[in-house]
C-alpha positions as CSV (number, residue, x, y, z in Angstrom):
1,X,93.7,119.1,116.2
2,X,93.7,117.5,119.6
3,X,96.5,116.4,121.7
4,X,96.3,114.7,125.1
5,X,99.7,114.9,127.4
6,X,100.0,112.8,130.0
7,X,101.9,113.9,133.3
8,X,103.7,111.8,135.5
9,X,101.9,111.7,139.4
10,X,99.2,113.8,137.7
11,X,96.0,112.1,138.1
12,X,94.4,113.8,135.0
13,X,96.0,114.0,131.7
14,X,96.1,117.7,129.3
15,X,93.7,118.2,126.2
16,X,94.3,120.8,124.1
17,X,93.5,122.0,120.6
18,X,96.2,123.0,118.6
19,X,96.9,124.8,115.5
20,X,99.6,123.4,115.2
21,X,100.3,120.2,112.7
22,X,101.1,116.8,113.9
23,X,104.7,117.5,112.5
24,X,105.4,120.5,114.5
25,X,103.8,118.5,117.4
26,X,106.0,115.8,116.9
27,X,109.2,117.7,116.7
28,X,108.6,119.5,120.3
29,X,108.2,116.0,122.1
30,X,111.0,114.9,120.0
31,X,113.0,117.8,121.1
32,X,111.5,117.6,125.2
33,X,112.3,113.8,125.1
34,X,115.8,114.6,123.5
35,X,117.2,116.9,126.4
36,X,117.5,119.7,123.5
37,X,114.3,121.5,125.4
38,X,113.6,121.4,129.2
39,X,109.9,122.0,128.3
40,X,107.3,121.0,125.6
41,X,106.2,123.7,124.8
42,X,102.5,124.0,122.7
43,X,100.1,126.4,122.1
44,X,96.2,126.1,121.9
45,X,94.1,127.4,119.2
46,X,93.4,130.6,121.6
47,X,96.6,131.6,121.2
48,X,97.8,130.4,125.2
49,X,101.0,128.4,125.6
50,X,100.8,125.0,127.3
51,X,104.1,124.6,129.0
52,X,105.3,120.6,130.3
53,X,109.0,120.1,132.0
54,X,109.9,117.5,130.2
55,X,111.1,115.1,133.1
56,X,107.6,114.8,134.0
57,X,105.9,113.9,130.5
58,X,104.5,110.5,130.5
59,X,103.0,110.1,126.8
60,X,101.3,112.2,124.0
61,X,98.6,111.1,122.1
62,X,98.6,113.5,118.7
63,X,95.1,112.7,117.2
64,X,94.1,113.6,113.7
65,X,93.2,117.0,112.8
66,X,89.8,118.6,113.4
67,X,86.8,119.6,110.8
68,X,84.8,122.5,111.6
69,X,81.4,121.0,110.6
70,X,78.9,124.0,109.8
71,X,75.1,123.6,108.7
72,X,72.6,122.0,109.9
73,X,73.1,118.7,107.6
74,X,73.4,115.0,109.0
75,X,76.6,114.1,111.8
């Protein structure tokens, strides 16, 4: 699923495709915002980790799960 993270004082947002569920991403964001975690830590489809300091989070947008299309059918 696509996750967009806005960071304060940064001109661009962070966009990543994550294999985590929406509930897992939401709980990680909630832990960061409530102070249980100093960093928001998410993992993308390639196994890379994205770390964002909790005090710098502006917003997090959680998209719909992406469906991989195979073949040459109509789009």
